[in-house]
N, C-alpha and C positions, 0 to 999 in steps of 0.2 A: 277747538281741536278740528283738525282736518277730517274731511269725510272719509279719506281713505283709510283711517284707522279704525273706524266705527264698526265695520265688518269683522275684521279679526278679533277685535275686543269682545264684541257680542257672540262670536263663536266660542271663544275661550270661556265666557261666562256660562253660556249654555251647557257646554261639555263638563264644566266644574259641577254644575247642578246634577247632571245626570250621573256622574261618578259618585258624588255624595250620596245620591239616592239609592244607587246599586250597593254600596257598602253598608248603608243603613239596613238593607234587607238581609245581608248575609250574617248568619250566626255561627257560633263555634260548633264544631261537631260534638254530638252527644250520642253515646252508644246506646242510651236507653230510648231516645227519640230521633233516630236518624230520619232526615226529611229531605226534600228536594234540594234545598240550599245547603245541606250539612255535608261536611267532608266525610267520606267513607273510610278514611285511613286514620289509624291511631298507632302511636309508636311509644315506646318507653321501656324502663328498667324493670326486671323482676328479681326478687330474692326471696329466700324462705328456708325452712328446716326440713331435713330429711330423716325420718326414722327408718333406717335401712334394715332389712330382714333377708339373711341369707338362708335359704332352704337347702340342706345338704345332709348326706349320711355319709360321712368322711371318716375312714380308718385312721386312727392316731398313728400307726405305724404300718405302711403299705406291705411290709415284708412279713409282718405277724398275723397269720389268719385268726387268731383268737383275741387280738388286741381290742380295746374298747373302741367305740365310734362316737365321732363328734355329731351331734344331731342338732343343727340349726344354730344360729347366732343372730345378734342384733347389734346395732350401733347408731350412735348420733352424728349426723352429718348436716350438710347445708347445700344449697345451690344459689347461684345468681346468674344473670345474664340480661338478654334483651328480647322483647317481644314486639311483634307487628301484628296488628289486627285489621282486617279488611271487612267492612260490612257488605254484606250482599245486597245488591239491588235497594239502595238506600232511598231511592226515590218512591217507593212504595211502603216506607216505614218498616222496613225488614227487621225480623228478629232473628235473623241468621247472620253468621259471620264465620270467617275462617281465621285462625290465629296461628302464626308461626313463631317459634321460639328458638333461640340458640342460648344454651346454658352450660355452666360447668356445674358438674354434679359430684359431690363427695359421698360415697356410700360404704362406710367402713363396717366391720363386724367384729365381735369378740365371741369366740367359741371356747367352751371349758368343759373338761371332764374332772370332776372332783373326785379325790381318792376317799371313799367312804369308809374303806377299811385300811388297816395298817399293813404295809408292805415291808419285807426284810431288806435291809441296806447293810452293805459292808463298810464299815468304818476302821479307821486305824485304831489299835488298841494301845498305842504307845509304847509297845514293847516288840517292835518289828514283827508285828503280826495284825490280824483283823478279827473283829467281832461283829456279830450280827444284831442290828439295832432295827426295831420296827418303827417305820415312819410313814407319815401320810404325804402322798405326792399328787399335786395338781398338774394336769396337762392342758395347755392353753395354746389357742391360735388367735394372732391379731391379723386381721386382713385389711390392706390398704387398697381400696378400690376407688377409682375416680375416672370420670368420663366427660367428654365433650359431647353435648346431646343436642340434636335437632328435633323439634317436636312440630308436628302438624295436627292441629286440633280443630274439629267442628264445634262450634257454640251455638246454642239455641236458648233464647229467653221464652219460657212457657207462658209468661204473662206479659202482655203488651204494656210498654213504658214502665215496667218495673225491673228492679236491678238484679233479680235473681236469674242465674244462668246455669245450664248444664253443659259439660263439654267432654269430648272423647276423641280419641286419636292415637295413632302410633308415635313412637319415639325411636330414634335412630341414635344409638350411643356408641362413641368410639372411645375405647379405653386408653387412658393416659398412664394410670398405674394399676397394677394387677398382682401386687405383692403380699406375701404372708410370711409371718414369723411364728414358728412353733417352739414352745418352751416346755420343759420339765422342771417344777419347783417344789422343792421340800417345804413343808409347812409344819408349824408347831414351834414349841418353845426350847426344844432340844438343840444341841449344837452340831447336829449330824451334817456332814457335808458329802458330796459326791466324790468318789475317788477319781482322780484324774487319769485317764487312759491315753497311752501313747498311740500314734497312728498305726503302729503294729498291732497293738492289742485291739483297736477298733475293728481292724480289717479281720483279725482272728475270730472275733465275736460278733462280726457282721453288724457293727453299730456305727452310726454316723453322728459325730458331735461337731458342731460348727464352732462353739466357744462355751466357755464357762463364765457364769456372771454371780453377782451377789455372794462373794466370798465362797464360791463353789457349791452354793446351795441352789443354784439354778444352771440347767443345761439347755442350750439352744441347739435344736436338732434340725432346724430348717429356717433359712433366711434367704429367700429366693422368690421369684415369681411363681404364681400358681401353676402347677404342671398342666400342660396341655391347654393353657388359658386361651380363650377366644379374644381376638381384638375388637369384636363387634358384639353388641347387644341389641336385639329388638325388644321393644316393650309395648304394652298397651296402657295408656293413662286415661282415666276417667275421674270426673269430679265435679264439684258445685263451686259457685263463685257468686259474689254480690258486688255489683258495680255501684259506687257512690259518686255522683256527679259533683264537682267542685268548680264548675263555671270555667270550662275550657280545658280541665285536665281531670282525670278519673282515677280513684283509689279502688282496687279490686282485691279484697281478701278472698281466699280460696283454699279448699281442701281438695286432696286428690289421692288416688291409689294408683301406684305405677307397678304393673305386673310384668315380670320378665318372661318373655316367650322363649328366648334362646338361653342356652346354658353358659355358665361363666367358664366351665371347663369341659372340654371335649371328652374327657375320660371319666368324669364324675357327674352325677345328677345334682348339679349345683346351680341354683338360680338365684337372682338378686331382685328383690322386690322393695318397694318403698312406700311408706305413708308420708305424704308431703302436705305441709302447711306453709302458706306463703303469702305475699302481697304483690300484686302487679301495679305499676302506675303508668297510665297512658295519657299521652298529650296528642290533641288533635291537629292534623295538618290538612 
């Protein structure tokens, strides 16, 4: 072999040894043990369950001052999205990090006023007249509320090199749906039906009927967006998590409470809160 090829071959050999040694020293990022050679960035999907709680004192019929009031409601929802975690000052084995999330939140609720007493209803007597029959009526509201949410959370691990963490921070929610449907439903084993009222009769009696359902045993009185609904919700989220390291990626079960600071409706004292249980998955970069 000619001498002119020996020098470049030697340089390539030495460089290869140095690169191999460098990669042998680099370890995957570990949020439990961030070190000087660890990546401080983790990214991955999130998903979980929402137990949404709507706190409200809402009149069943706004035009009737003596009407019963809906008082709070709950529902089962879910969330999913993506999270970014940045470990602060990883070179000193930091226990602090910032977490950013963008998620879809579904936060529904069901509210109900049960008719504990029997109320008089007019029914056709089959002889071109009407008779009074006492029936039980339930008044319900189904709320369809969903948001796109941005969360900024501060996380702290109280015990060094241990997976337990606490987190807190604001959530910024932008409403996608804010719809509600209100119904009056006749219950019981009798064959009583609501009497269909014409538009003129509704106007004369100051009654609004959207439609009849269930063979005229149900009246829909509202089917629209929440009146004076806010398109933005500000929340405060706090919770606990536990990170499980699986060699290069991390599974993080967690529980949290999301408190609504702002109101759902500008004209009602109506807030949306949620108890959240979920799992984050992080991959190191």
